GUKELO-496387 format. One line per 8 residues: their letters; for each residue x, y, z of N, C-alpha, C, O. Coordinates in steps of 0.05 Angstrom, whole numbers. Example, Ala and Ser with C-alpha at 12.3 -4.5 7.8 and 13.67 -1.06 7.14 Angstrom:
2
as> 264:-114:156:246:-90:156:264:-66:156:285:-66:169 ~ 257:-45:142:273:-21:143:258:1:157:268:23:161
***
This chain:
410
xxxxxxxx> 14:-26:-1:-1:-2:2:16:25:0:6:46:-10 ~ 42:24:10:60:52:11:67:59:-16:78:81:-17 ~ 63:43:-41:60:62:-65:41:78:-73:43:93:-93 ~ 18:76:-56:0:93:-60:0:124:-51:-8:143:-64 ~ 14:122:-25:27:149:-17:53:154:-24:73:148:-11 ~ 51:167:-49:79:171:-57:89:206:-59:106:215:-76 ~ 78:220:-42:89:246:-40:87:257:-15:69:250:1 ~ 107:279:-7:112:285:20:86:296:36:82:291:59
xxxxxxxx> 73:307:25:45:319:35:23:298:44:7:302:62 ~ 24:279:32:6:256:42:18:240:68:6:231:87 ~ 45:239:61:58:222:83:59:241:112:61:231:134 ~ 58:265:109:60:284:130:29:278:145:24:269:167 ~ 14:285:128:-16:283:142:-20:251:152:-34:245:172 ~ -9:232:138:-16:204:150:1:204:180:-9:196:200 ~ 25:213:180:41:213:203:21:229:226:16:216:247 ~ 11:254:223:-2:265:245:-29:249:251:-41:252:272
xxxxxxxx> -38:232:233:-62:218:238:-51:198:259:-60:197:282 ~ -30:182:249:-17:162:265:-8:172:293:-12:158:313 ~ 5:196:296:7:210:319:-16:215:338:-14:212:362 ~ -35:221:328:-58:229:344:-72:199:356:-82:197:378 ~ -70:180:339:-80:152:350:-66:143:374:-77:128:391 ~ -38:153:376:-23:148:398:-27:160:422:-20:150:444 ~ -41:187:417:-45:205:436:-77:195:445:-85:205:465 ~ -90:181:434:-117:167:436:-117:140:453:-138:128:459
xxxxxxxx> -94:130:459:-87:107:471:-83:84:450:-77:63:461 ~ -84:83:428:-74:61:411:-42:56:417:-25:73:419 ~ -39:27:419:-15:17:431:10:24:406:4:23:383 ~ 32:31:412:57:29:398:61:17:375:67:27:353 ~ 53:-16:384:62:-28:361:45:-35:340:53:-44:318 ~ 15:-28:347:-7:-26:325:-2:-4:307:-6:-5:283 ~ 7:19:320:13:43:306:37:40:286:36:50:264 ~ 60:24:298:87:19:280:80:2:258:92:3:237
xxxxxxxx> 62:-13:261:55:-36:239:38:-19:219:45:-21:195 ~ 20:-5:225:4:10:203:19:29:190:12:36:168 ~ 45:44:202:59:65:197:83:54:169:91:68:150 ~ 89:24:176:105:8:162:87:-3:137:96:-4:114 ~ 67:-9:143:48:-15:120:42:2:98:44:-1:74 ~ 33:26:114:21:48:96:47:67:81:45:77:59 ~ 70:69:98:86:91:92:112:79:84:125:92:67 ~ 121:55:94:151:49:88:165:67:103:156:77:123
xxxxxxxx> 190:71:91:211:87:105:199:117:99:186:124:79 ~ 206:133:119:195:162:124:221:180:128:237:174:146 ~ 224:198:114:239:218:114:243:232:143:225:244:153 ~ 266:229:154:263:244:185:248:272:185:230:277:202 ~ 255:287:167:246:316:161:213:318:162:200:337:171 ~ 204:296:151:177:294:153:163:292:182:142:303:188 ~ 178:275:198:171:269:225:169:293:239:149:299:252 ~ 189:308:238:190:335:251:171:358:240:160:375:254
xxxxxxxx> 169:354:211:145:367:203:113:362:214:97:379:221 ~ 111:338:215:81:332:225:83:340:256:64:354:263 ~ 100:335:272:101:354:296:91:381:300:73:390:314 ~ 113:393:280:106:419:278:82:432:267:76:455:273 ~ 67:417:250:45:424:241:18:420:265:0:436:267 ~ 21:398:280:8:393:300:9:420:319:-12:432:326 ~ 30:427:327:32:450:346:20:474:333:7:490:346 ~ 24:477:308:17:503:292:-12:503:289:-23:524:286
xxxxxxxx> -28:479:290:-58:475:288:-68:476:316:-92:479:320 ~ -51:476:339:-65:483:364:-57:461:387:-65:461:410 ~ -44:445:376:-37:422:399:-18:437:418:0:451:410 ~ -24:433:443:-3:446:461:22:430:460:24:406:455 ~ 46:451:465:70:436:462:77:417:485:95:401:484 ~ 62:420:507:67:398:529:56:378:523:63:359:537 ~ 36:373:503:27:344:494:43:332:478:47:307:480 ~ 54:346:462:73:336:440:99:320:458:110:298:453
xxxxxxxx> 106:339:480:126:335:500:116:304:511:133:286:510 ~ 97:301:519:84:279:535:87:254:518:92:232:529 ~ 85:256:489:81:232:473:100:232:457:99:213:440 ~ 122:249:455:142:241:436:159:221:438:172:214:418 ~ 163:208:461:176:187:467:161:161:450:173:145:436 ~ 131:161:453:113:145:439:122:148:408:128:129:393 ~ 122:178:401:125:183:368:153:165:363:155:147:346 ~ 171:172:379:197:161:374:198:126:365:207:116:345
xxxxxxxx> 182:112:390:183:83:387:166:80:360:176:65:343 ~ 142:94:356:129:87:329:144:88:306:141:71:288 ~ 161:108:305:176:106:280:199:93:277:210:90:255 ~ 209:85:300:235:67:302:235:45:282:217:29:280 ~ 259:46:266:257:26:243:254:35:221:267:25:202 ~ 230:59:216:221:64:193:227:93:183:213:106:168 ~ 249:100:194:264:126:186:283:122:166:300:104:168 ~ 280:141:141:295:134:119:321:153:121:316:177:122
xxxxxxxx> 345:144:121:373:152:122:387:148:97:411:149:98 ~ 374:145:75:389:145:50:405:164:41:423:158:25 ~ 402:189:50:415:213:41:431:222:69:437:245:74 ~ 436:201:86:451:220:112:481:230:100:494:217:83 ~ 487:246:107:512:265:103:535:248:117:531:231:134 ~ 558:255:107:586:247:118:598:273:137:603:296:128 ~ 601:266:161:609:286:181:641:288:186:652:268:194 ~ 654:310:181:681:311:181:691:310:210:674:318:226
xxxxxxxx> 713:302:220:719:299:246:725:333:254:735:351:241 ~ 713:329:282:717:359:291:694:379:287:691:400:299 ~ 679:368:267:652:388:263:626:390:285:614:369:289 ~ 620:408:297:597:407:312:582:383:315:578:374:338 ~ 574:375:297:554:353:294:574:326:303:565:310:319 ~ 603:322:292:614:304:304:620:303:334:621:282:347 ~ 624:324:342:628:331:372:607:319:388:610:304:408 ~ 578:330:376:554:320:391:551:291:387:533:280:400
xxxxxxxx> 562:279:372:555:246:363:575:240:382:563:231:402 ~ 601:241:386:623:233:403:611:234:427:609:212:438 ~ 602:254:440:595:259:465:567:240:473:562:234:496 ~ 553:233:452:528:218:453:543:187:456:533:172:473 ~ 560:181:444:576:152:449:587:151:471:586:128:481 ~ 598:171:484:607:174:509:585:169:534:591:156:554 ~ 564:178:531:542:179:550:534:148:546:533:133:565 ~ 528:140:519:516:112:518:536:88:532:528:66:541
xxxxxxxx> 567:99:530:579:79:548:574:79:576:568:59:589 ~ 575:103:585:561:107:619:536:91:619:531:75:637 ~ 524:95:604:495:84:609:494:50:605:476:37:614 ~ 518:39:591:515:14:587:532:4:619:529:-19:628 ~ 544:19:629:556:9:655:532:9:671:529:-10:686 ~ 512:31:672:491:30:689:468:4:686:453:-4:703 ~ 470:-3:660:449:-25:653:465:-50:663:451:-69:671 ~ 489:-54:664:504:-75:676:496:-82:703:490:-104:712
xxxxxxxx> 498:-58:718:494:-56:745:467:-60:754:464:-68:776 ~ 449:-56:742:419:-55:743:413:-88:743:400:-99:761 ~ 424:-101:718:422:-126:715:432:-143:739:419:-161:750 ~ 454:-136:743:469:-154:764:454:-151:795:455:-171:810 ~ 442:-129:801:422:-120:827:403:-140:821:405:-163:832 ~ 384:-134:804:356:-148:800:357:-172:793:337:-185:797 ~ 383:-188:780:381:-214:773:407:-225:785:424:-235:770 ~ 410:-223:806:441:-236:816:444:-263:813:425:-278:820
xxxxxxxx> 463:-273:804:478:-298:804:492:-303:823:499:-327:829 ~ 501:-280:840:519:-285:860:515:-263:882:506:-241:874 ~ 521:-266:906:517:-244:926:526:-218:916:547:-213:904 ~ 508:-201:923:509:-171:918:514:-152:940:497:-151:957 ~ 533:-138:943:539:-118:961:521:-87:953:532:-67:944 ~ 497:-89:958:483:-68:953:495:-38:954:497:-21:936 ~ 501:-36:973:517:-4:985:538:-1:960:537:20:948 ~ 555:-19:954:576:-13:936:565:-13:912:576:3:897
xxxxxxxx> 543:-26:902:531:-20:879:515:9:873:513:20:852 ~ 506:16:899:488:43:898:513:65:896:509:89:890 ~ 536:55:903:564:78:902:567:76:872:562:96:859 ~ 573:56:863:579:55:831:564:69:809:572:82:790 ~ 536:63:819:512:79:810:517:106:809:517:117:788 ~ 520:117:830:523:149:835:546:159:828:548:183:827 ~ 569:143:823:599:154:808:585:155:781:587:177:770 ~ 572:138:769:567:142:739:549:166:736:552:182:718
xxxxxxxx> 524:168:759:506:194:752:522:216:754:518:237:742 ~ 543:214:771:556:245:775:572:249:748:575:272:740 ~ 584:225:733:598:230:706:572:243:683:574:260:665 ~ 548:228:690:527:234:670:519:267:673:509:280:655 ~ 524:276:697:512:303:703:526:325:683:516:347:677 ~ 550:314:674:560:329:652:547:335:624:553:353:608 ~ 525:314:623:502:319:603:495:348:599:486:356:578 ~ 499:364:620:488:394:624:499:410:603:487:428:591
xxxxxxxx> 527:402:599:542:419:576:530:412:545:528:428:526 ~ 523:388:544:515:378:518:491:386:511:485:390:487 ~ 474:391:530:444:401:530:445:430:524:432:439:505 ~ 459:446:539:463:473:537:479:480:506:474:502:495 ~ 495:463:495:507:469:471:485:465:452:484:481:433 ~ 468:449:453:442:445:433:425:464:438:418:476:418 ~ 415:471:463:394:494:467:405:521:459:393:538:446 ~ 431:523:468:435:555:460:451:558:435:449:580:424
xxxxxxxx> 464:540:425:472:544:396:462:526:368:468:532:345 ~ 451:509:374:434:492:351:405:506:349:397:518:328 ~ 390:503:372:359:516:368:357:544:359:338:550:344 ~ 375:563:366:373:585:352:375:584:324:359:599:312 ~ 392:571:312:392:571:278:364:555:267:353:561:246 ~ 354:535:285:335:522:276:312:541:267:303:544:245 ~ 305:558:296:288:576:298:286:596:272:264:603:262 ~ 314:605:264:316:623:241:301:612:213:287:625:197
xxxxxxxx> 308:585:212:291:571:188:262:564:192:250:550:176 ~ 251:576:214:222:572:220:218:547:233:194:540:229 ~ 231:529:248:232:506:258:236:511:288:256:517:300 ~ 206:507:299:205:516:325:199:493:344:208:491:367 ~ 183:476:334:170:451:346:192:439:362:194:442:387 ~ 214:422:346:237:411:357:247:422:381:248:409:402 ~ 254:451:379:266:462:403:248:467:429:258:467:452 ~ 224:471:423:210:470:445:203:445:459:202:444:484
xxxxxxxx> 197:420:442:193:396:456:216:390:468:217:387:493 ~ 242:388:450:266:382:460:277:388:486:289:373:501 ~ 271:415:490:279:427:510:262:421:535:272:419:557 ~ 238:420:530:221:404:555:233:374:562:234:366:585 ~ 240:360:544:248:337:549:275:338:562:278:324:582 ~ 295:351:555:323:362:565:316:365:594:325:349:611 ~ 296:386:601:292:389:632:280:368:648:278:369:672 ~ 268:344:629:262:324:643:284:302:651:285:289:671
xxxxxxxx> 300:303:632:329:283:639:341:302:660:352:289:678 ~ 343:328:664:355:338:685:347:334:711:363:332:730 ~ 317:333:712:309:329:741:309:302:742:310:293:765 ~ 308:283:721:312:253:726:338:247:743:338:233:763 ~ 362:261:728:389:257:741:387:265:769:392:250:787 ~ 378:293:773:381:304:803:362:286:821:369:281:844 ~ 340:276:813:327:260:828:341:229:839:343:219:861 ~ 349:220:811:364:198:822:389:201:839:394:184:856
xxxxxxxx> 406:223:834:427:225:856:414:229:885:424:220:905 ~ 392:242:886:380:250:911:376:223:928:381:221:952 ~ 365:201:910:354:181:921:376:158:930:371:136:940 ~ 403:169:922:428:149:932:444:165:952:467:158:955 ~ 438:180:963:448:200:983:454:183:1008:475:189:1019 ~ 441:167:1018:443:158:1041:436:125:1035:413:117:1037 ~ 459:106:1028:457:83:1021:475:63:1031:477:40:1021 ~ 490:73:1056:507:58:1071:493:30:1080:506:9:1080
xxxxxxxx> 469:31:1085:456:5:1097:437:-2:1074:418:-17:1080 ~ 437:5:1053:412:-2:1037:415:-37:1033:433:-52:1041 ~ 394:-40:1021:390:-74:1020:389:-79:991:391:-58:978 ~ 388:-100:979:387:-109:947:361:-103:945:354:-91:924 ~ 340:-109:963:311:-107:953:305:-73:949:294:-62:930 ~ 316:-60:970:310:-30:962:324:-13:942:315:7:933 ~ 351:-25:935:361:-17:911:349:-27:881:350:-15:860 ~ 339:-47:886:323:-60:860:298:-36:855:294:-23:834
xxxxxxxx> 284:-35:880:258:-17:873:268:8:869:253:21:854 ~ 289:21:876:300:51:863:304:45:836:296:63:822 ~ 315:25:823:324:20:799:295:22:782:292:36:762 ~ 277:7:793:252:6:778:240:28:773:231:35:751 ~ 238:46:801:224:75:803:237:94:791:226:108:774 ~ 263:98:797:274:124:783:298:118:770:301:132:750 ~ 318:98:775:342:99:758:337:88:735:351:99:718 ~ 322:67:724:324:55:699:308:73:683:315:77:660
xxxxxxxx> 283:88:693:270:108:682:295:133:674:296:142:651 ~ 307:139:690:332:160:677:347:150:660:354:165:642 ~ 355:129:659:371:118:638:361:115:612:373:118:591 ~ 338:108:615:319:104:586:316:129:577:323:133:554 ~ 303:154:593:304:185:584:325:190:566:321:195:542 ~ 351:187:580:375:196:570:378:185:543:385:200:525 ~ 373:156:537:375:138:517:357:149:495:366:155:473 ~ 333:153:503:312:163:480:323:188:475:321:193:450
xxxxxxxx> 334:205:488:341:234:477:366:228:459:368:246:442 ~ 382:212:457:405:204:445:397:196:418:409:203:398 ~ 371:180:419:360:170:393:347:192:379:349:194:355 ~ 334:210:393:321:236:377:342:249:362:342:251:338 ~ 367:260:381:382:277:367:394:258:344:384:263:322 ~ 412:239:344:422:223:324:403:215:301:413:215:279 ~ 380:208:303:364:203:282:342:220:270:328:212:251 ~ 337:247:285:323:265:270:338:293:276:345:304:255
xxxxxxxx> 344:307:298:353:334:300:380:332:282:378:347:262 ~ 401:320:283:430:320:272:425:322:242:432:342:229 ~ 414:303:233:403:304:201:389:324:191:393:334:170 ~ 371:331:208:357:357:198:373:385:201:371:402:184 ~ 387:388:220:408:410:218:427:409:197:434:430:186 ~ 439:385:189:457:379:171:447:385:139:462:388:120 ~ 420:385:139:407:391:118:403:419:111:401:427:88 ~ 403:434:132:392:466:132:417:484:134:423:499:116
xxxxxxxx> 430:482:156:454:498:166:478:500:142:489:481:132 ~ 482:528:137:509:532:122:534:525:133:537:516:156 ~ 550:528:118:579:521:128:585:544:147:596:541:169 ~ 577:566:139:586:596:158:569:591:182:579:599:203 ~ 546:578:184:530:581:207:544:556:227:547:558:251 ~ 550:534:213:566:511:230:589:529:243:593:531:267 ~ 603:544:222:629:556:238:622:573:265:634:570:286 ~ 602:592:261:593:605:285:587:593:310:590:603:333
xxxxxxxx> 577:566:302:570:546:325:595:537:337:600:537:361 ~ 610:530:318:634:516:326:651:536:343:661:529:364 ~ 654:562:332:670:582:347:656:587:376:668:601:392 ~ 638:578:381:626:585:410:628:558:428:627:561:453 ~ 630:533:417:627:512:430:649:511:460:644:502:482 ~ 671:521:451:694:519:478:678:538:496:681:534:520 ~ 661:559:489:649:574:513:635:557:534:637:562:558 ~ 621:538:527:605:521:541:618:497:550:612:488:572
xxxxxxxx> 637:483:535:648:459:543:643:436:532:630:436:510 ~ 649:417:540:643:387:522:634:367:548:637:372:572 ~ 623:347:537:610:326:554:627:298:551:626:285:530 ~ 639:293:568:653:267:572:671:256:550:679:233:548 ~ 679:282:530:693:277:513:708:306:500:695:327:498 ~ 730:305:495:742:331:488:758:328:457:777:313:455 ~ 751:340:439:755:334:413:794:339:408:806:357:419 ~ 803:324:395:831:329:392:840:334:363:863:328:356
xxxxxxxx> 821:345:348:818:350:321:805:377:316:781:381:323 ~ 819:395:305:804:424:300:792:416:271:803:401:254 ~ 767:429:270:750:427:246:763:447:227:771:469:235 ~ 765:441:203:773:461:182:753:463:161:749:447:144 ~ 739:486:164:716:490:144:727:495:122:752:494:120 ~ 711:501:102:717:508:72:727:535:74:721:550:93 ~ 744:542:50:757:559:44:743:587:48:756:606:57 ~ 712:588:38:698:608:36:690:616:61:684:639:66
xxxxxxxx> 690:596:80:684:601:111:703:615:126:698:633:142 ~ 731:604:119:750:619:131:754:648:130:766:662:147 ~ 741:657:102:746:688:101:727:696:116:727:721:119 ~ 708:683:128:686:703:145:695:699:175:678:703:193 ~ 719:690:182:729:682:204:732:712:221:723:712:244 ~ 744:734:212:748:756:225:721:767:229:718:781:249 ~ 703:762:214:671:778:215:662:763:243:650:775:260 ~ 669:738:245:647:720:263:667:726:289:656:735:309
xxxxxxxx> 691:724:290:705:724:313:716:750:324:730:750:344 ~ 709:774:309:721:800:316:715:809:345:731:821:359 ~ 691:801:354:687:807:382:697:788:407:693:793:431 ~ 710:767:396:719:751:419:750:746:416:760:746:394 ~ 765:741:439:789:736:440:794:707:449:793:698:472 ~ 798:693:425:799:659:429:819:649:441:840:656:429 ~ 824:634:463:849:622:478:841:592:473:820:584:463 ~ 861:580:482:859:549:479:839:536:501:830:513:499
xxxxxxxx> 833:552:521:812:538:538:789:559:542:778:557:564 ~ 780:576:528:757:592:526:764:617:511:782:617:495 ~ 748:639:515:746:659:500:738:686:516:729:680:538 ~ 739:710:512:734:731:529:729:755:501:739:751:479 ~ 712:778:508:704:791:496:731:813:506:741:808:528 ~ 742:834:491:761:849:502:748:865:528:764:871:545 ~ 727:870:532:719:884:556:722:864:583:729:870:606 ~ 716:838:572:710:816:597:742:814:607:751:817:630
xxxxxxxx> 758:807:579:784:803:590:801:827:601:819:821:616 ~ 797:854:596:811:872:612:799:876:639:813:883:658 ~ 770:871:642:759:873:669:769:851:689:772:857:713 ~ 774:829:681:781:806:690:812:810:702:818:803:725 ~ 830:822:685:856:827:691:857:849:717:870:849:737 ~ 842:865:709:840:889:732:827:882:756:832:896:776 ~ 808:858:759:792:846:783:815:830:800:812:825:824 ~ 837:824:788:857:805:801:871:823:824:880:845:820
xxxxxxxx> 871:811:843:885:830:870:916:831:868:928:827:889 ~ 929:835:845:954:836:838:959:859:817:940:866:803 ~ 982:871:813:986:889:792:997:872:772:1007:852:782 ~ 1000:873:749:1009:860:726:1023:878:706:1011:897:697 ~ 1052:872:696:1061:889:676:1075:866:660:1088:849:672 ~ 1073:865:630:1086:847:615:1103:865:598:1097:887:589 ~ 1126:850:595:1148:864:578:1158:844:557:1170:825:568 ~ 1158:843:531:1158:829:511:1188:817:507:1204:824:524
xxxxxxxx> 1194:802:488:1219:788:482:1237:812:474:1261:809:480 ~ 1230:831:464:1250:856:461:1259:873:482:1274:892:480 ~ 1247:863:503:1248:881:534:1229:909:531:1234:931:542 ~ 1206:904:513:1191:929:510:1169:928:527:1154:909:523 ~ 1164:945:547:1134:945:562:1116:945:541:1120:960:522 ~ 1092:925:541:1067:922:523:1044:925:541:1026:937:529 ~ 1039:919:562:1020:921:579:1019:925:605:1039:915:616 ~ 1000:939:621:996:934:653:974:938:657:962:955:644
xxxxxxxx> 963:926:676:936:924:693:935:950:700:954:964:702 ~ 908:958:705:901:983:721:879:978:743:857:990:740 ~ 882:966:760:860:959:779:858:989:796:871:1010:793 ~ 839:982:815:832:1005:831:857:1010:853:859:1032:864 ~ 874:991:860:892:999:879:920:990:869:928:967:876 ~ 935:1005:853:956:997:843:975:1003:865:974:1023:879 ~ 996:981:867:1023:991:892:1042:1010:873:1048:1032:882 ~ 1050:1004:852:1071:1021:838:1051:1030:812:1037:1017:796
xxxxxxxx> 1057:1060:815:1039:1076:791:1049:1070:764:1073:1066:762 ~ 1029:1068:737:1038:1061:717:1024:1081:703:1002:1090:712 ~ 1034:1093:678:1017:1108:659:1021:1101:630:1042:1090:624 ~ 1006:1105:612:1011:1097:586:1035:1108:575:1042:1097:554 ~ 1049:1127:581:1074:1133:568:1094:1117:573:1115:1124:561 ~ 1097:1093:589:1114:1073:591:1111:1051:569:1131:1037:564 ~ 1088:1048:555:1079:1031:532:1102:1036:510:1108:1058:500 ~ 1114:1010:504:1132:1011:484:1162:1022:486:1178:1023:468
xxxxxxxx> 1166:1031:515:1190:1036:525:1210:1011:529:1200:989:531 ~ 1234:1015:530:1250:991:539:1246:992:569:1243:1013:581 ~ 1245:968:582:1241:968:612:1265:973:624:1264:975:648 ~ 1287:976:612:1309:985:634:1306:1016:634:1312:1027:656 ~ 1297:1032:615:1288:1056:619:1270:1060:637:1266:1084:643 ~ 1258:1046:647:1239:1045:672:1241:1046:696:1225:1053:713 ~ 1271:1037:700:1284:1032:728:1307:1055:736:1319:1068:718 ~ 1311:1058:758:1338:1075:759:1361:1057:753:1362:1033:754
xxxxxxxx> 1380:1077:745:1405:1067:735:1420:1045:758:1436:1027:751 ~ 1413:1050:781:1425:1028:801:1418:1002:801:1433:984:808 ~ 1391:998:792:1381:976:787:1382:958:766:1379:934:766 ~ 1386:975:743:1390:964:713:1399:937:713:1388:919:700 ~ 1422:935:731:1439:908:725:1425:885:729:1428:864:716 ~ 1404:888:753:1392:868:764:1372:863:740:1370:840:733 ~ 1359:878:731:1338:875:709:1350:860:683:1340:841:670 ~ 1374:874:679:1387:853:656:1392:827:665:1387:808:651
xxxxxxxx> 1401:826:682:1409:797:695:1385:779:692:1388:757:681 ~ 1358:785:702:1337:769:705:1331:767:672:1334:745:661 ~ 1324:787:660:1319:780:634:1335:764:617:1326:746:603 ~ 1366:771:619:1380:745:606:1379:724:618:1384:706:602 ~ 1375:716:643:1369:688:651:1345:674:639:1344:650:631 ~ 1327:692:639:1297:684:633:1305:677:601:1300:654:594 ~ 1313:691:584:1320:693:558:1334:667:546:1328:656:525 ~ 1354:661:563:1372:632:557:1357:609:567:1360:587:556
xxxxxxxx> 1338:613:588:1323:589:596:1337:583:623:1327:564:636 ~ 1359:595:634:1373:584:654:1354:587:683:1359:572:702 ~ 1334:606:686:1312:612:704:1288:615:697:1284:620:673 ~ 1269:613:711:1242:619:706:1226:637:721:1203:643:715 ~ 1237:645:742:1223:666:762:1245:675:779:1264:661:784 ~ 1240:700:790:1255:717:809:1234:728:823:1213:733:812 ~ 1241:733:853:1221:740:874:1232:757:893:1255:751:901 ~ 1220:777:904:1228:795:921:1210:806:936:1189:812:926
xxxxxxxx> 1213:813:966:1196:823:981:1204:846:997:1226:845:1009 ~ 1186:871:999:1199:891:1012:1179:906:1029:1155:902:1023 ~ 1185:924:1050:1168:942:1062:1166:968:1047:1186:982:1043 ~ 1143:974:1040:1135:1000:1023:1110:1010:1027:1088:999:1022 ~ 1115:1037:1038:1093:1056:1049:1068:1039:1062:1044:1040:1055 ~ 1080:1023:1083:1059:1011:1102:1050:983:1092:1035:970:1106 ~ 1058:974:1069:1053:947:1061:1074:932:1060:1096:943:1063 ~ 1071:904:1056:1091:884:1052:1088:874:1025:1070:860:1019
xxxxxxxx> 1105:882:1009:1100:879:979:1115:859:965:1140:862:964 ~ 1104:838:954:1120:814:943:1120:822:913:1101:833:904 ~ 1144:817:896:1147:829:873:1156:799:861:1174:787:873 ~ 1144:787:839:1156:763:827:1157:772:794:1143:788:783 ~ 1176:755:783:1179:764:756:1182:735:744:1200:719:751 ~ 1163:730:726:1160:702:712:1166:698:684:1151:711:669 ~ 1185:682:673:1188:680:644:1165:672:630:1154:651:639 ~ 1155:684:610:1132:669:592:1141:660:566:1151:674:549
xxxxxxxx> 1136:633:565:1143:619:544:1120:607:532:1100:604:546 ~ 1120:599:502:1102:583:489:1103:549:492:1119:537:507 ~ 1089:541:481:1089:506:481:1108:494:474:1111:470:479 ~ 1131:511:458:1157:502:444:1179:510:463:1202:504:459 ~ 1170:525:487:1184:536:507:1208:560:496:1230:566:507 ~ 1196:569:474:1208:594:467:1200:619:481:1177:623:488 ~ 1223:637:486:1218:659:506:1197:679:495:1204:688:473 ~ 1178:687:502:1161:711:495:1162:736:514:1149:756:508
xxxxxxxx> 1174:736:533:1173:755:550:1175:753:578:1178:730:586 ~ 1175:771:597:1168:771:622:1142:788:635:1131:808:627 ~ 1138:773:657:1111:780:673:1120:787:701:1132:772:716 ~ 1113:816:706:1119:820:732:1087:821:749:1066:833:744 ~ 1095:805:772:1068:807:787:1075:815:816:1093:803:830 ~ 1057:839:825:1064:853:847:1040:855:862:1019:863:852 ~ 1041:846:892:1015:845:907:1025:854:939:1049:854:942 ~ 1011:860:958:1010:868:986:1005:843:1003:982:837:1010
xxxxxxxx> 1021:833:1007:1014:802:1023:1013:804:1057:1018:788:1074 ~ 1004:833:1059:1003:834:1094:983:810:1107:988:795:1126 ~ 958:810:1090:935:795:1101:947:764:1104:940:749:1122 ~ 961:757:1085:967:730:1086:985:724:1108:982:702:1120 ~ 1005:740:1115:1023:735:1139:1009:729:1164:1018:713:1181 ~ 981:744:1166:967:742:1192:942:719:1190:926:718:1208 ~ 939:703:1171:928:681:1170:928:659:1187:949:646:1186 ~ 912:651:1201:913:628:1222:889:611:1219:867:620:1212
xxxxxxxx> 896:585:1227:868:565:1223:852:561:1193:866:558:1172 ~ 830:560:1193:815:556:1173:793:576:1168:786:586:1189 ~ 782:582:1150:756:602:1146:742:579:1129:754:570:1109 ~ 721:570:1134:705:555:1125:674:565:1115:660:556:1096 ~ 668:586:1134:642:595:1132:645:619:1115:667:631:1114 ~ 622:625:1099:619:651:1084:624:675:1103:610:681:1122 ~ 646:688:1097:654:714:1111:668:735:1092:690:733:1081 ~ 648:756:1090:660:778:1068:682:793:1082:683:796:1106
xx> 698:801:1069:719:821:1078:713:849:1079:697:855:1061 ~ 721:870:1097:707:891:1101:721:910:1080:713:933:1078
***
């Protein structure tokens, strides 16, 4: 009968009808059989379109969220992936998929423990099993970064294309998983004396549903969300997404390959990243970076490899005054003649690799000032310059005991 339904519009209408049957209580297997007989393989985009149209026609998003797991079960095995694209290493979708693989590995460990507890073939230490489950759940809490990337980087671009259903529904399901993980961890807080029966009951009521909810989301992402995004997003849009991933972080996986977009995209790089200073472990806007440096309770001055002063911080309470007139000057000219030989000695020892730091402490205007010089080198060990770090350490000298309670300094 599938040959009678040979166009997208008819397939979408039939999908909507089948989804409504699920909402009315028809069991999943019956609907899956009808779907297979009537439609055969269905393009993933039409599944999303069917849900989108149900929402547009007045169905509450909450109802789609409530039944979307059943939708997924009904179409499982009937999704057409004949046009699935090859994803290069380091591409945002490759990162998402690698994270999902790492999440799946943790879920497999959970399932093994569940089986061992519920169907033991030898005596089980329930407390130890509970601790192992909690350890895995703590790792799975990293899923927050995975969902945050999806919600804050992927969904906005979908919405630009007028596709709002998946983001609204999936975000609700993400929050459901978050609640599941939190509740699961809470349920295992006091398990020193837990029995096998009690742990089995927790597995049935909260732990296994948590694992299943995470697994369902992986299925939705891998089979529907990611292919749909690959079909629509341009290389420039993917690069915009890629350039922001570091800001959010990674889930149980860190890419070791840098994604190289097409040449046309590279030409857009300056436009995309002009407002961010990208570092190896994150990025700043110029305002953020300067404010962070000025917020540090130390004074910083940087001298480059040619002994020229290139930067100084200007926090509220500098110990030694600086002004912009020193920028570009040779550092030797910023010191009295009597101490230039010490400056040259430090710089030479840093430049040759003989030393990496030099430290002094003096009494100065009622302060006990610690002055440290550090050699700055790149990953290859090449000398880039010297960083001076100055701070008043009086308060540290007087510290005793511990401070564990929140106490604001005056």
